[in-house]
C-alpha positions in Angstrom: -22.3 7.6 -7.4 -18.8 6.3 -7.4 -17.4 3.5 -9.7 -16.1 1.6 -7.0 -19.9 1.2 -5.3 -22.7 -0.9 -5.6 -20.4 -4.0 -7.0 -18.0 -2.4 -9.0 -20.6 -1.3 -11.3 -19.9 2.2 -13.3 -21.3 2.9 -17.0 -18.5 3.9 -19.2 -18.5 7.3 -20.0 -18.0 8.8 -23.5 -14.8 8.6 -25.1 -13.1 12.7 -25.5 -12.3 13.9 -28.3 -8.2 13.0 -28.9 -7.6 16.6 -30.3 -9.2 18.5 -27.7 -8.0 16.1 -25.1 -4.2 17.0 -26.4 -4.6 20.6 -26.5 -6.5 20.9 -23.2 -3.8 18.8 -22.0 -1.2 21.1 -22.9 -3.1 24.3 -21.8 -3.3 22.7 -18.3 0.3 21.8 -18.2 1.4 24.9 -19.3 -0.6 26.1 -16.4 0.8 23.5 -14.1 4.4 25.1 -15.2 2.7 28.7 -14.2 1.7 27.5 -10.7 4.8 26.0 -9.9 6.9 29.1 -10.5 4.6 30.5 -8.0 5.6 27.9 -5.6 8.7 28.4 -5.9 8.8 32.2 -5.6 6.7 32.9 -2.6 8.5 29.3 -0.8 5.1 27.2 -0.7 5.0 23.8 0.3 3.0 21.4 -1.7 1.5 17.6 -1.0 -0.4 15.9 -3.3 -1.3 12.2 -2.2 -2.5 9.9 -4.7 -4.3 6.6 -3.5 -7.0 4.5 -5.3 -7.7 1.1 -6.5 -5.2 -0.7 -8.2 -4.8 0.1 -12.0 -7.1 3.0 -11.3 -5.0 5.5 -13.4 -2.7 7.1 -10.8 0.8 6.4 -12.3 -0.5 8.0 -15.7 -2.0 10.9 -14.3 0.9 11.7 -12.2 3.5 11.3 -15.2 1.1 14.0 -17.1 1.1 16.2 -13.7 5.1 16.5 -14.0 6.1 15.9 -17.7 6.9 19.6 -18.1 7.8 20.5 -14.5 11.1 21.4 -12.9 12.5 18.1 -11.3 14.3 20.0 -9.0 10.8 21.5 -7.4 8.9 18.8 -7.6 9.4 15.2 -6.8 7.4 11.5 -6.8 7.9 9.5 -3.9 6.7 6.2 -4.2 8.0 3.8 -1.4 8.9 0.6 -1.0 8.4 -1.8 1.2 9.7 -0.6 4.9 12.5 -2.5 5.7 12.8 -4.0 9.2 14.6 -1.2 10.8 11.7 1.4 9.3 9.1 -1.7 11.0 10.3 -0.5 14.1 10.0 3.2 13.8 7.1 5.3 14.2 5.1 4.3 11.3 5.0 7.8 9.8 8.5 8.2 10.7 10.1 7.2 7.0 7.1 9.5 5.0 8.1 12.4 7.1 11.8 12.5 5.3 9.8 13.1 2.1 7.4 16.0 2.7 8.1 19.3 1.2 10.5 21.7 1.3 9.9 25.8 0.3 9.2 26.1 -2.9 8.7 22.7 -3.4 6.0 20.4 -4.7 5.9 16.4 -3.7 3.5 13.8 -5.2 3.3 10.6 -3.2 2.2 8.1 -5.2 0.6 5.9 -2.7 1.4 7.0 0.6 1.0 6.5 4.7 -2.5 5.3 3.6 -1.3 2.8 2.6 -2.0 1.4 6.3 -5.6 1.8 5.8 -5.7 -0.2 2.4 -3.4 -2.7 1.6 -1.8 -3.4 4.7 -5.3 -3.7 6.5 -6.6 -6.1 3.6 -4.0 -8.3 3.4 -3.1 -8.5 7.0 0.5 -6.7 7.4 -0.7 -5.0 10.1 -2.6 -5.6 13.5 -6.1 -4.6 14.2 -4.1 -2.2 17.2 -1.8 -0.6 14.7 -4.5 -0.1 11.8 -6.7 1.3 14.9 -3.9 3.4 16.0 -3.3 4.8 12.4 -7.1 5.8 11.6 -6.8 7.7 15.1 -3.2 9.4 14.3 -4.0 10.2 10.8 -5.8 13.0 11.0 -3.5 14.7 13.8 -0.8 14.1 11.6 -2.1 15.8 8.6 -3.6 18.4 11.2 0.0 19.6 12.5 1.0 19.3 8.8 -1.4 21.6 7.8 -0.7 24.2 10.8 2.6 24.4 9.6 2.1 25.8 6.5 1.9 22.5 4.2 -0.9 22.3 1.5 -1.9 18.8 1.5 -4.7 18.1 -1.0 -5.7 14.1 -1.1 -6.9 12.8 -4.5 -8.5 9.2 -4.5 -9.0 7.6 -8.0 -12.5 5.4 -8.6 -12.5 3.0 -11.1 -14.9 -0.4 -10.9 -14.5 -3.8 -11.0 -14.7 -4.6 -14.8 -12.6 -1.7 -15.5 -10.0 -2.6 -13.3 -10.0 -6.7 -14.6 -9.6 -5.4 -18.2 -6.6 -2.8 -17.5 -5.2 -5.9 -15.4 -5.6 -8.4 -18.2 -4.2 -5.7 -20.8 -1.1 -5.1 -18.6 -0.5 -9.2 -18.1 -0.6 -9.2 -22.1 1.9 -6.2 -23.2 5.7 -6.9 -22.2 6.2 -3.2 -21.9 3.9 -2.9 -18.9 4.0 -6.2 -17.3 5.9 -5.3 -14.5 3.2 -2.8 -13.2 1.3 -6.2 -12.1 2.0 -7.8 -9.1 0.6 -10.7 -7.2 -0.9 -8.2 -4.6 -2.6 -6.8 -7.8 -4.3 -9.7 -8.9 -4.7 -10.6 -5.0 -7.0 -7.0 -5.2 -9.9 -8.6 -8.0 -10.8 -11.6 -5.5 -10.8 -9.0 -2.4 -13.0 -6.2 -4.1 -15.5 -6.0 -1.2 -12.4 -6.1 1.3 -10.9 -2.9 -0.3 -14.4 -1.1 -0.3 -15.1 -1.4 2.8 -11.4 -0.8 3.7 -11.6 2.5 1.6 -15.2 3.3 3.3 -13.2 3.1 6.7 -10.5 5.4 5.7 -12.7 8.2 4.4 -15.2 8.4 7.6 -11.9 8.5 9.5 -9.6 10.6 7.6 -11.6 12.8 5.4 -11.2 16.0 7.4 -12.0 19.8 6.9 -8.4 20.5 7.0 -7.4 17.6 4.5 -10.4 16.5 2.6 -10.4 13.3 0.0 -11.2 14.6 -3.6 -12.5 11.7 -5.8 -11.2 11.4 -9.3 -13.4 8.9 -11.6 -11.3 7.1 -13.5 -13.2 4.9 -16.1 -11.6 6.8 -18.6 -8.1 7.4 -17.9 -8.0 10.6 -20.3 -10.7 12.1 -18.8 -9.4 11.4 -15.1 -6.2 13.2 -15.8 -7.7 16.3 -18.0 -10.2 16.7 -14.3 -7.5 16.0 -11.6 -5.0 18.3 -13.2 -7.9 21.2 -13.4 -8.6 20.6 -9.4 -5.4 20.7 -8.3 -4.7 24.0 -10.0 -8.2 25.1 -8.5 -7.3 23.7 -4.7 -4.3 26.0 -5.0 -4.9 29.8 -4.6 -1.5 30.5 -7.1 -1.1 33.6 -9.1 1.2 33.9 -12.4 4.8 35.0 -11.9 6.5 36.6 -14.6 9.6 34.6 -15.4 12.8 36.7 -15.5 13.8 37.5 -18.4 16.9 35.5 -19.9 19.4 37.1 -22.4 21.3 34.9 -24.5 24.6 36.6 -24.9 26.5 36.4 -28.9 28.7 33.8 -29.2 32.4 35.3 -29.5 33.7 35.6 -32.8 35.7 32.4 -33.7 34.5 30.0 -31.3 34.5 26.9 -32.8 35.7 27.8 -36.2 38.6 26.1 -36.4 41.8 27.9 -35.0 41.1 26.3 -31.7 43.4 23.3 -31.0 41.4 20.6 -30.0 41.9 16.9 -29.8 41.6 14.8 -32.6 37.5 14.1 -32.7 38.4 10.5 -34.6 39.6 9.2 -31.1 36.5 9.9 -29.7 33.7 6.8 -29.4 30.1 7.6 -31.5 27.1 5.6 -31.0 26.0 4.6 -34.4 23.8 6.6 -36.4 21.0 4.0 -36.8 18.4 7.2 -37.0 19.3 7.6 -40.1 17.5 4.5 -41.2 14.1 7.2 -40.6 15.4 9.7 -43.1 12.4 10.9 -45.3 14.1 9.9 -48.4 16.1 6.9 -46.6 14.8 3.8 -48.7 
């Protein structure tokens, strides 16, 4: 039973051991780096879709996934509201520009499924647009898969109680308050509406060629470990030995004062405020 079913109730899972969590996260992140090298070498195209309740932990999971990846070959797409021009385009059009090219991993932090979720619940699209989306989304994704793009869709599930607790935590933290929008707060009173929208979305778009994978996210650390592990399982990658990089010896006389350079006293340097953090600083 997933967390966002049955009145939003879900048992709190046991906390993870911090040292074990950090060790396993580090191992999985190293595997992700190795997997990305395979993606680059083989020219694979990987598209990861992250959806779920507000405050379900999508952003923090994405941050851990991309932490050590080569940013030239991995990008996160989090599109703002469509412009007036984009509103007149085919709905999927603005997303296609961000699909991966050869050797790339693209993570959609929310995606075209906005139409099946927030747009449906908040009335930002009409019934005809909504039902057209549910009909077209499976065909759209099938075309992408047929063209060789690997699509993996994740739904982050969280209980109503945990979501509210995270909202309250954000509201009290000036470093994270920007994450809390009026739309997020509205989702508390519209919990049941979002539940119905999610169920309808799954019924229409959980296809054999693009399945939904639910990530239980009552505990964010647990969900990060589980989603990274699943990504590594879903993609049939193989370890590719990286090319050896030979570091040349520095030529003799380099920067030994013999080179006539500008007076460094004329440069502007930032203040060394970090000196106050030295071990012996009083």
